[in-house]
N, C-alpha and C positions, 0 to 999 in steps of 0.2 A: 598588188593592189595597194592603193593608200588609205588613210580613215577618210579622205572627203570622198575616193572614190567611190568606195562602199556607203557614205551616206548618200551622197548622188543615186545611186543604183536602188539604195533602200527609197528614196522618195517618189523614182519615177513607177517602183513597184508598186506601192502603196495609190499613188496618182489613178495609175490602171485601173485601179478596184474602186476608184469614186472616193478614196478618202483623202484626207490631209495630214499630214507631219507637223512635228516641230518649225520645220525649217520654213513651211510655207506661212506659218504665222508669223514670222520677222519679215518686216518690211524693212526696204531696204531705202536710199535716199530719194530714190526716184518717186516713191508711194506715198513719203509723207505728207502730210499738210498740217500748215500752221493753226494754231489753235491761238483764239482770241477769246478776255471776255467782256460781255457787255457790260453796259450798266446795271442789267437788272439782275446780275451773279451768276449768269448762265454760261458757261464756257460753247463758243462756235468755232466753227471753221473760219479762214478769213483767206483771201487770197494776197492781201498785202501787211506786210509786220510794220507796227508801229514803231516810229523809230524814237519814240520817248519810253517804250514799255522796258521795265525793270528786269522780267522773265518772261520768256519764251517758252511754251510747254508745246511739246511736240506728242500727237494723238498717242492714247495709252499711256502716257506718262513713263514713255521709256525713258526718255532724254529731257532732263531740265537743264537751261544756262542760267547761272546767277550771276549777276554783276556783283563788284568788288563793294559795290555802294551799300548792295542789299543785303550781303553774308552774313552780316551780327544783328541786324534789323528782326524785330520780333512782327508777326503778322498786325496788320491793324482791326480795330473793329467797327470801324466807319461806314464796314459795306457788307450788312447783313446779307444773307439770303432772303429773298421773297417767297414766302409760302405760295403766295396764289401764280407765282410766273411760270408760264407757260414755254416750252421751247418751239420754236418755228417747225415747221413741217418738215423742211428741206434739211432743219438742222439735226444733228444725234446729239442727244442729252448727256451729259457725265455724270456718274454718282460718285457723291463726297460723302466719303467714314470719318465724321467729324470727328467720333471719339479714337479713331488712332492718327488722325492729323496728315492724313494722306488720300489721293485722288485714285480712283480705279476707274477703268471701264468694265460694265460688264461683256464676260465672255460668253459670246454666242456657241450654241451647242453645234456641233457639226454630226451629221448623219452619218451613222456608220463607225463612226472612232472608237476607238481601243481605248480605253481607259487602263494605263498601265499599271496601278494601284489597283486592289482589291480590298474586301472589308477585313481581310487577314493582317492587312499591311497596316491595320488603324492603331497608332498606340494606345494602349491604357493610359489613363487618366489618372494619376499619383496623387496630385496634389488637387484637395479639395476648394475652391474657389469661394466657398460659402466660408470657411475659417479665414480668407483673407480678407475678406469685408470688414470694413470698418475698422482697420489697424492704420493707423498713422504713425509711422514710421518718425515723425517729427514728434511725436508725443511722449512723455517718459514711460519706457517698457515695449514701446511698440515695434521697433527694428528687433530687439529680443524674443518677443514674444512670435512675430512673423517667421522669423527663422527659428522658433522650437515649431512650430505647426509646418514648416516644410520638412524639415525632420523628420516629426512625427509620421507623414504623410507617405513621404519616400521612404520609410524605413519596411514596408509591408514588402514581403516575400513573393513572389510568383513563380510560379511552377512551370516547367518547361514545357512548349508547347512545342510536339512532334507533330510529323505528317501524319498520324493516326489518332493523334487527342481529338476530341471533341470540342468544338469551340460553343463559347458560351454568349449568347447574346442577352446583354442585358433590356429588359422593358424599361421604360419611361420612368415607373417608378420606381425602378431601382437606379435609377443614373441620378434621381433626385434625391437631395438627402446626402449629408455628411454621414450619416450610420451604418449606409449600403456601398460601403467601398470592398468590403470585405472578398477573396475571391472563394467561386465555390468549390468544395473540397477542403477548406481550412478552416478553422479558428476564428470568429470573428475577434477584430481586432481591437485591443481594449485601452482606446487612448487616455483616460485617467490613469490607468496602471501604469503604461507607458510614460508618460508624465512624470508620476512621482520616481519612477525608477532611473530615469534619467540623469538625475544629478548624482547620486549613488555611483552608476556607471562610467559617469566620469572622472568621479573621484577615484576610482581603483587604478584608473589606465593612465593619468596623466595628474600633475601638480598642478595646481590651483594659480590664475594671476601669471602665467608665463610672459614675462617680459621683453626675454633677448629672441629674437627671431633670425638670427643671422646664422642660419644653420649651418652652413657652406666652411666659415671660420670654426665654429664648434665642431664639426667633423672632420678637418686636419688636424685640429688640436688635438682631437680626440685618438686620432691614428699615433702620433708621436707620444702620446701614453701609453697606447698600449704595446708599443712597440719598447718599451721600457723592460728592462730585464733585470737590473739592480734598485736598488734604492737609492743611491746616488743619480743615477737616471733618470730615475722618476722626480727626485727632487728637483732636479735641476729642468725637465719640461715645466714642472706646475710653476715652480716662481717664475721662469723665463714667460710663462703664457700669461701669467695674472699681471705680472709689471709688464708687458710689450702690450697687453689690448689693453689694459683699463689705465694704466699709467699712473702708479703707485710709489712714492718716494721709497719703498722697502716691501721685503716679502720674508719672512720665516715660516719653518713648520717645527712643532711641537710636536711630542710622540711620548706616551708613557715608558719609565725604565723598563726591562723586561725582569730585573731582580726586585721589584717594589711598582706594580702597577699602577697605585697610589698617586705615584710621582712622576711629573710631567717634565721634559728638559727638550731644551730647543736642539736641533737636530742640525739643521741647515738653516742659511740666511742669506740673501741677497740685501743690496744698496746700504748696509748699516753695519758698522765693526763694533762685534761683541768681544769683550775680553773674557768675559765668562760663561761659556755656551751651559755651564751645566748648572744654572740658575734654577732652582728646584721650583715648581709649581705642582700645587696638592689640589684634587677634585674634590674634595670631601665638603661641601659645603659652601664653596666659592664659586668663583664666574665660570669656572673650568666646567665644574655641575651643572650648573644652568646649562650650559652649551651640550653636556653630553644629553641633560634632560631632554632638552628643546628642540635639538637635533636643527638648528637654523640657523641663517647668521646673524651674530650680535653686534651690534654698536657699540664701544665702549664710553661714548655719552651716556650711556643709560644708566651707567654704575658711578657718574661722575661726583654725585653730592649725594652719594650713599656710606653713609661711618661704616657701617660693619664689611663693607667691600673695598676700604682705602686703601689698604695694605696689597692687596692681590692689585688694585686696580694701576697703582703706581709703579708694583713690579712690571706689569706688562706693557705701561706707557715708557719703559727704560729700555724698552727692546723696541720701540717706535711703533707702537700697535694702534689700531685704530677698528678695524673690523675682524671679528675671528670666524671663520668659516669653517665647519666639521667636516671630516671626512668620514661620509657615513656608510656602511653596507651592513644588510643584514640584522640590522639592531643593535651594529657593535660602531664604535668610533674609536679607529685606531689612531687618530692624528687630526691636527687642526692646522690650516693656514692662518698665517698670522699678517696681514696687511697694513702698511702706514699710512698717511693724509695722502691724499691725490695730489700731483704736480701739476696737473691744471685748474684752471678756473670752475667752480663750481664743487657741489658736495658728491658723493657716490649716488648713480640714478638708480632706480630698479632695476634697471635692463643691463647694467654693470654688477648689483650684486646678482641678480640671477645666474649672469654669465659663471663668477664665481663659484655659485652653489653647483651649478652645470658640469664645471671642470673637477669639483670636489666629487661627485656621483663617481664620475669615471673613475678619478684618481685612487678612489676607495677600494673599488672592485679590484683595479689592478695591483694597488698596495696590499691586499689581501690576499693575490697571488704570488706574490715577490715572498711574502709571509712563509705562505705553504711551502712556497720549493725551498726556502730556507731551511725549513723544520726537517724534510726531506734530505736535505741536504746531510744535516746536523747527524740525522738518523743513520743514512748510510756511513758516514764517516766513523761514528762511535760503533757500528757493528763491524766495520772492515778491523777497527781496534780490538773491539772484542774477540773477534776470530783470531787476531795476531796474539792477544795475551793467553786466550787458551791453547793456540798450539805451543806459547813459550811454554805454559807451566806444564802441559803434557810431554814436552820433552825433559823437561827438568826433572819428573817424576820417573822418567824412564832412566835417565841418567841418576838418579839417586838411588833405584833399585839396582843397578849395578856397582852401586859402590860398597865396598867390603869395610868401611871405619868409619867413625862417623866425623873426623876428620876430613877424609875425602867428600861426605855429603856436604859439609859447612864451607868447605871451599866453592863447591859446585854452586851452592845456593847462595853466597855472598856475590859470585858472578851473577847469578840473575837479578838479584834485588837491587844491583848496581845499574843495571838494565833498565829497571824501572824506574829510577831515579831516588833511590832512598839512600840515603847518604849518612843517619843514625838511627839504629834500630837497636833491639834486642829480643832475644826468644830467651822466655824463661820455662823450665821445667821444674816438675814436682818430685824434690828429692826427698827417698823415702828416710837417708840415714840423719838429717838434722830436722827432718818435719817443716820444711820450707820451699819458697820458689828460687831456684836458683836460674842466673844467666848461663846459658851454653853456647847462646850464638851472637856476637856482635859484628860491627863490621870491624876493618881489620883494625883501626887506630884506635880504637874503644873510646871514642872521643869522651864519653861521660863516667870514663872509669868503672864501669860496672863491675868488669870479671877483675880487672887488677886490686881492686877495692874487696871483691869477697863481696857484694852487697848481694843481699837476700830479702826474701820477703817471709814471713813467717806465715804457714797454716793459718794460725789464727788472728790474720793480720783484717780491718773492715774491707782491707781489696778486693780480698777474697769473697766474702757476699755481693759486693758491689759487680763484681765481673759475672757472678754466677745468675744473677736478676737480668743481664745484658741479653736481649733474643739474637743480636748478631755485632759482629764487630763493624764500628762507624767510628770518626773524628770526633774527640770532644771538644767541643768549645769553651774557653775561658777556663781551661784544666787547672789553670794556676790559682784558681778562686777555688776549687773541689777540695775540700779538706782532704779525703779519704787519699787523693793523689800527691797532696802537698807530704803526708805524714809517710808515702810511700818511697820517697826519694828525698838526696838531702839538698840543702841550698844551692850549692855551685853545681849538681845537675840538675836542677829546675832552673837556671840563669842560661844553662846552654840547649834547653829545650827551646823549639819556635812552633811547634804543634806535638798533639798527641793522639796518636791512634793508636789501639786495642783492640786485639779480635782475640778472645778467650775460647779456648779448645775444651769442650763438656762431656763427659760421658759419665751414665748411670748416676747423674746430678752430682758427680762430683768435678770439681774443675783441676784439671791436668796437666796444665800449661797455658799459656796465651803468649803472643805477639806486640809487643811494643813499637810505634814509628815515632821518633820524636824531629825528625828532619827531612823534608825532600827539596829538593832540586825545584827550584820557579819553573817551571814549564806546563806548557795546557796539558791536562789527563784527563783522559775519558771518563764519562761521567760514571761507569761502573768500575773505579778504581779499586773501591771500597771492597768489591765481590771478589776480586780476583785475590786480592790480600788475604782477605779470609780463606779462602780455600789454598792460597800456597801458604797461610802458616797451618792451617790443619796437616797440611800433607807432610811440613817439617817435622812438628811436635810429634805426630805418630811414629815417624819414621824414628826418631831420636828417642823415643822411649822401648820399642819393638829391639831398638838396638842394645839397651841399655837391658832391656830385661833378660834378651838372650843371651847377655854376658859375653860378647862376640867383641871383636876391634881389639879397642884399648882398655877396654875392662878386663887388666891383667889381676884384680884381687877380687872376689865374689866373698858378700858377706852377708848369708844367709840368717845368723842369730839376730843381728841388732834391730832390723825389721821386726823380729818378732816379740822383743824387748820393749820396744816405742810402743808395738798394740798393747802387750799386755799392762803397760804402764797409762795409757790412755784409759782402759777399760775400769783397771783398778782406781784412776781418781775420779773417773764416772760415778761409782759405786760410794768412796768414801766421800763425795760430797754429800751423798743421799743417804747416807747415813744406813748403807741396806748391806749385805753379806757378798764376801767376795770367797771362792771357793774355786784352788784348782786341783786335778785328780792328773796322775802319772799313771797313766796305763802301760805296761813294759812286758816283749814277750823273751822269756830267761833263754829255752833253748832255741831261736831263733836262727841262732848259728847251725846246731846241729842239723835244724829241718831243710835249711839252705845246701847243708853238704849232702844231705840224704834225695832229695827230690827235685834241686837244679834251681837255676834263676829263676824259671818261668812257672814254677810253684809257689817258689816266694813271694814273687810279686803279685801272685793272684791272693796270696795271704795280707797282704799289705794292702790291695785294693777289697778285698772283702770287708777288712776289720774298716776301711775309709767308710764304705756305704751304710754298716750296722753301723757306726756313731754317727754319722750324718743322721742317720735317719732318728735320731733320738735326742736331738739338741734342738733347742728351741732360734727364736730369731735372733738371742740377743748372745746366744751360746756360738762358741767355734772351737776345732781343735786344730793342733796342729804337731806333724810330726818334725822331734826336734833332734833325734840319732836315729840310726839306722832300727832298731828296736823298740824306739820308745814315742809314745805319742803322749801329748799335753792335751788334756781337755780343759776350756776355761769354763768357769758357770757363774757370769758377772748377777748378784741377784737371790743364787741360791746357796743352803746351807749345806753342811757335813754330812746332816742326813741323808738330806735328796741325794748327794754326789755317790755315798755309798749304794744306795739304791741301784742307782743308773750304773753306776760301774758292775755290779755283780750281773745286773741284765745283761751287759753288753758282752760280759768272759763269758756267761755261760751261751751265749747264744754262737760264739766265734769258736768255740771248745766244741761244741758238738757238730758244727759244717767241718770241721777239720780234723776231726778222731782218726787216726790211723792204729794200725795192729801194731808198726813198727815204733811207735812211740806217742805221746799223749803232750799237746801245748802243754807248756806251763806261762800261764795268763797270771799276773798278780799289779795290782793296784795299790799307791799310798794316794793320801788326800792332806789337805791342808788349805785351811780357812782363818779369813781375816776376820777380828782383830786377835782371834784365839791362839793361830799359831806363828803370826809373826805383823807387823806392824807396816809392812812396804812389800814390793814385789821381790825382790831379791830373798827377803827373809822367808817367804810362800816357797820360793824354788829350792832355799836349801832344805827347808823340811820335808819335800818329798823327793829328794835325792837319794 
C-alpha cells in the first residue's frame, strides 16, 4: 500500500468519526473563490476578476499572483483602512496583521479535532524580548549589543526532560520580566557576571580581530605543512604557500645558530639570489629582539627612520625584507619568516597578514616536532657509537691482559687508537730512575720525535701540578698560548701539533702518568669521545705500570738501590733546606744466616715480617724504613737527632730479641747511627758512616 493510499484510508476513517483531517482543509481549484478589495479597504468574494488588477489573491492567502510591474514596488499609503467600516452581511471579513505585513484568515475550530501538539511540545523561551527592545542596529554599538544579549540568553543550560520528569508551568508573573528566566532546580543566571567574563573567555580561546576567513585554503595548506618530515620539506611548504597565496617578490626563513643561539642566519630563500646566506643577525637590542618580544608580525617600515636600528634595517633590506613574521609556539620563537614586497597592486592587507600568522602558528608546531625528532635521532646515533666504543675498549682490555710483554701490548694499543682516528699521540709514564715522565707509547712514525730525542718532563715541572688540578681529561683550546704547555715541549714539536688533548692518571694525590693527543683525523666524532679516551688512557697506563713493577717481559735488569737513593736524596734536601737534623739508623741481624740454616726459610721470613711490623709501628708519618740487604734494614728519620734515634733503635732491638729468643741460639741485633751535619754533609757520607 502506497503513502497516498494510506493517507486516503486515514482520511476516510477520521471522516467516519465526524472529524476532519489536514487533507479536508486543502481547497482544490474548483473550490477556490476570487477575492477582491473594495474601496473601503475590506477584501470580499467576487465572481468576476478585474482585468486591470495587479494582484489576484485567493481565499486564505494560499496563493498570490504578482505581476512583473508590481514585483519591486512598495505598497502605497493612499488607501488606509477605515476603522468604522463594517463588512457586509454576506461577506466574510479577513483579518490583517499589520505588524507582520501579511494577511491571514482566522482558522475556525472544528469540534472533535485532535491537536497533534501538546503542552510538552512548547519550546522554551530562550531569548528575552525585553532585552531586544530599544536596540537599533543602525545606531553605534546596537548590532553588537543585540548579539551579546542573544548569546547571553541562549547560554542557559536546560536539564534533560525525561518521561518521568516533572513539568514546570510558569505563572504569568514568572513569564514576565527578564529576571525570571532561570530554570527551577538551577542557580539563578547572573547576566552581569556573564557579560564581564565573556571578553576574557573569548580572548583565551581565539585571536582577536581575525581577518582571514578562507579556512578551506588554510586547512589544505596546514595538511601539507603537517606532512613535512624534514626541515627542507617544511621550508619548501612555508615559502611556496606564502609566495603563492599572497604574491610576494621573495620569501626567506632565518633561524638561530645551533652553536650560538644569539646569532641568526638565513637557511632557505625563494625569489632572491643570496651570495652569502651566513649573514649574521643578532637578537640583542635589535629588530629581531623586538620580534621575539612582541611575537607578532612586524613591518620594517616602522624602523625606517630610527637611527639606532639603521645597521640592522639595511642588512634586512639587502635580503629584500618587508615583513617579519615569527614562528612562535609555547613561548619560543625557533624561526622567522621574511617576505619581500608584493608583486600585485596595493599594500599588504590585514587578511594577508593574518594568513601569514596562521601559517606561522602551524609551521612553528611542526618545526618543534622536527627538532625533537632530530634530537632523538642524534641521541640514538651517539648511543650506538657509545656502545661500539665501549665494546671496542672491552675487547682491547681483554687483549692486553693476555699480552706477556709491554711491546705486544703497545702494538695492540696502536691498532685500536688508529681505528679511533688518532694519528699523533703519546703515553707518558712516571719513571722512578730519573724522576721524570718519559714517553713509553707513541704512533709508529713518532712524528714529534718524543722517543727519538729522549724527551722527558721532570717531576718538578709546572705541568705536573697543572694536570693534578684537572678533574677529568679534556681538549685544551688555544693550547699554544698557555705557558705551561709551551714550556713542556720544543718549538718544532709545537708546530706539528694541531690540537692538544690530555688525560691524566692520578692515584693517592700523585700523578702516575698521562696521555696526550696531538692530531686527529678530520671526521665526525661522538660527543662522548673524551670519556672513551680517558678510559682507554687509564687502561694503558695502569697496565704499563704494573708490567714495569712486576719486572717481567722486557725488564731484563732490575735496579732496587737507585730508587732508594733518590728517595733518600729527596728527604735529605728537604731537611737541609729547613735547617733541621737528618738521621740514619742501620739495623742489622748479624747471625741471620745461621738462623735461616737452623730453622728454615719459613721462620726466617717470619723474622723479617716481624721486624717490619715492629719498626713500622714505631715510626711517624715522615719516617720510613727500607730493607737494603738480606739482613739489613735502613731507618730514615727526617727531623730527628741522634739521641732520638738511639732510643728508638734500642726499643726495636729489645722487642724483636724477646719475641725470637731460642735455646739453641740468641739473635744478635746491632745498629749504627749517623746524623747530619755531624757525621756527613750529604747522603753518601752518612751511608758510609753506618756501613
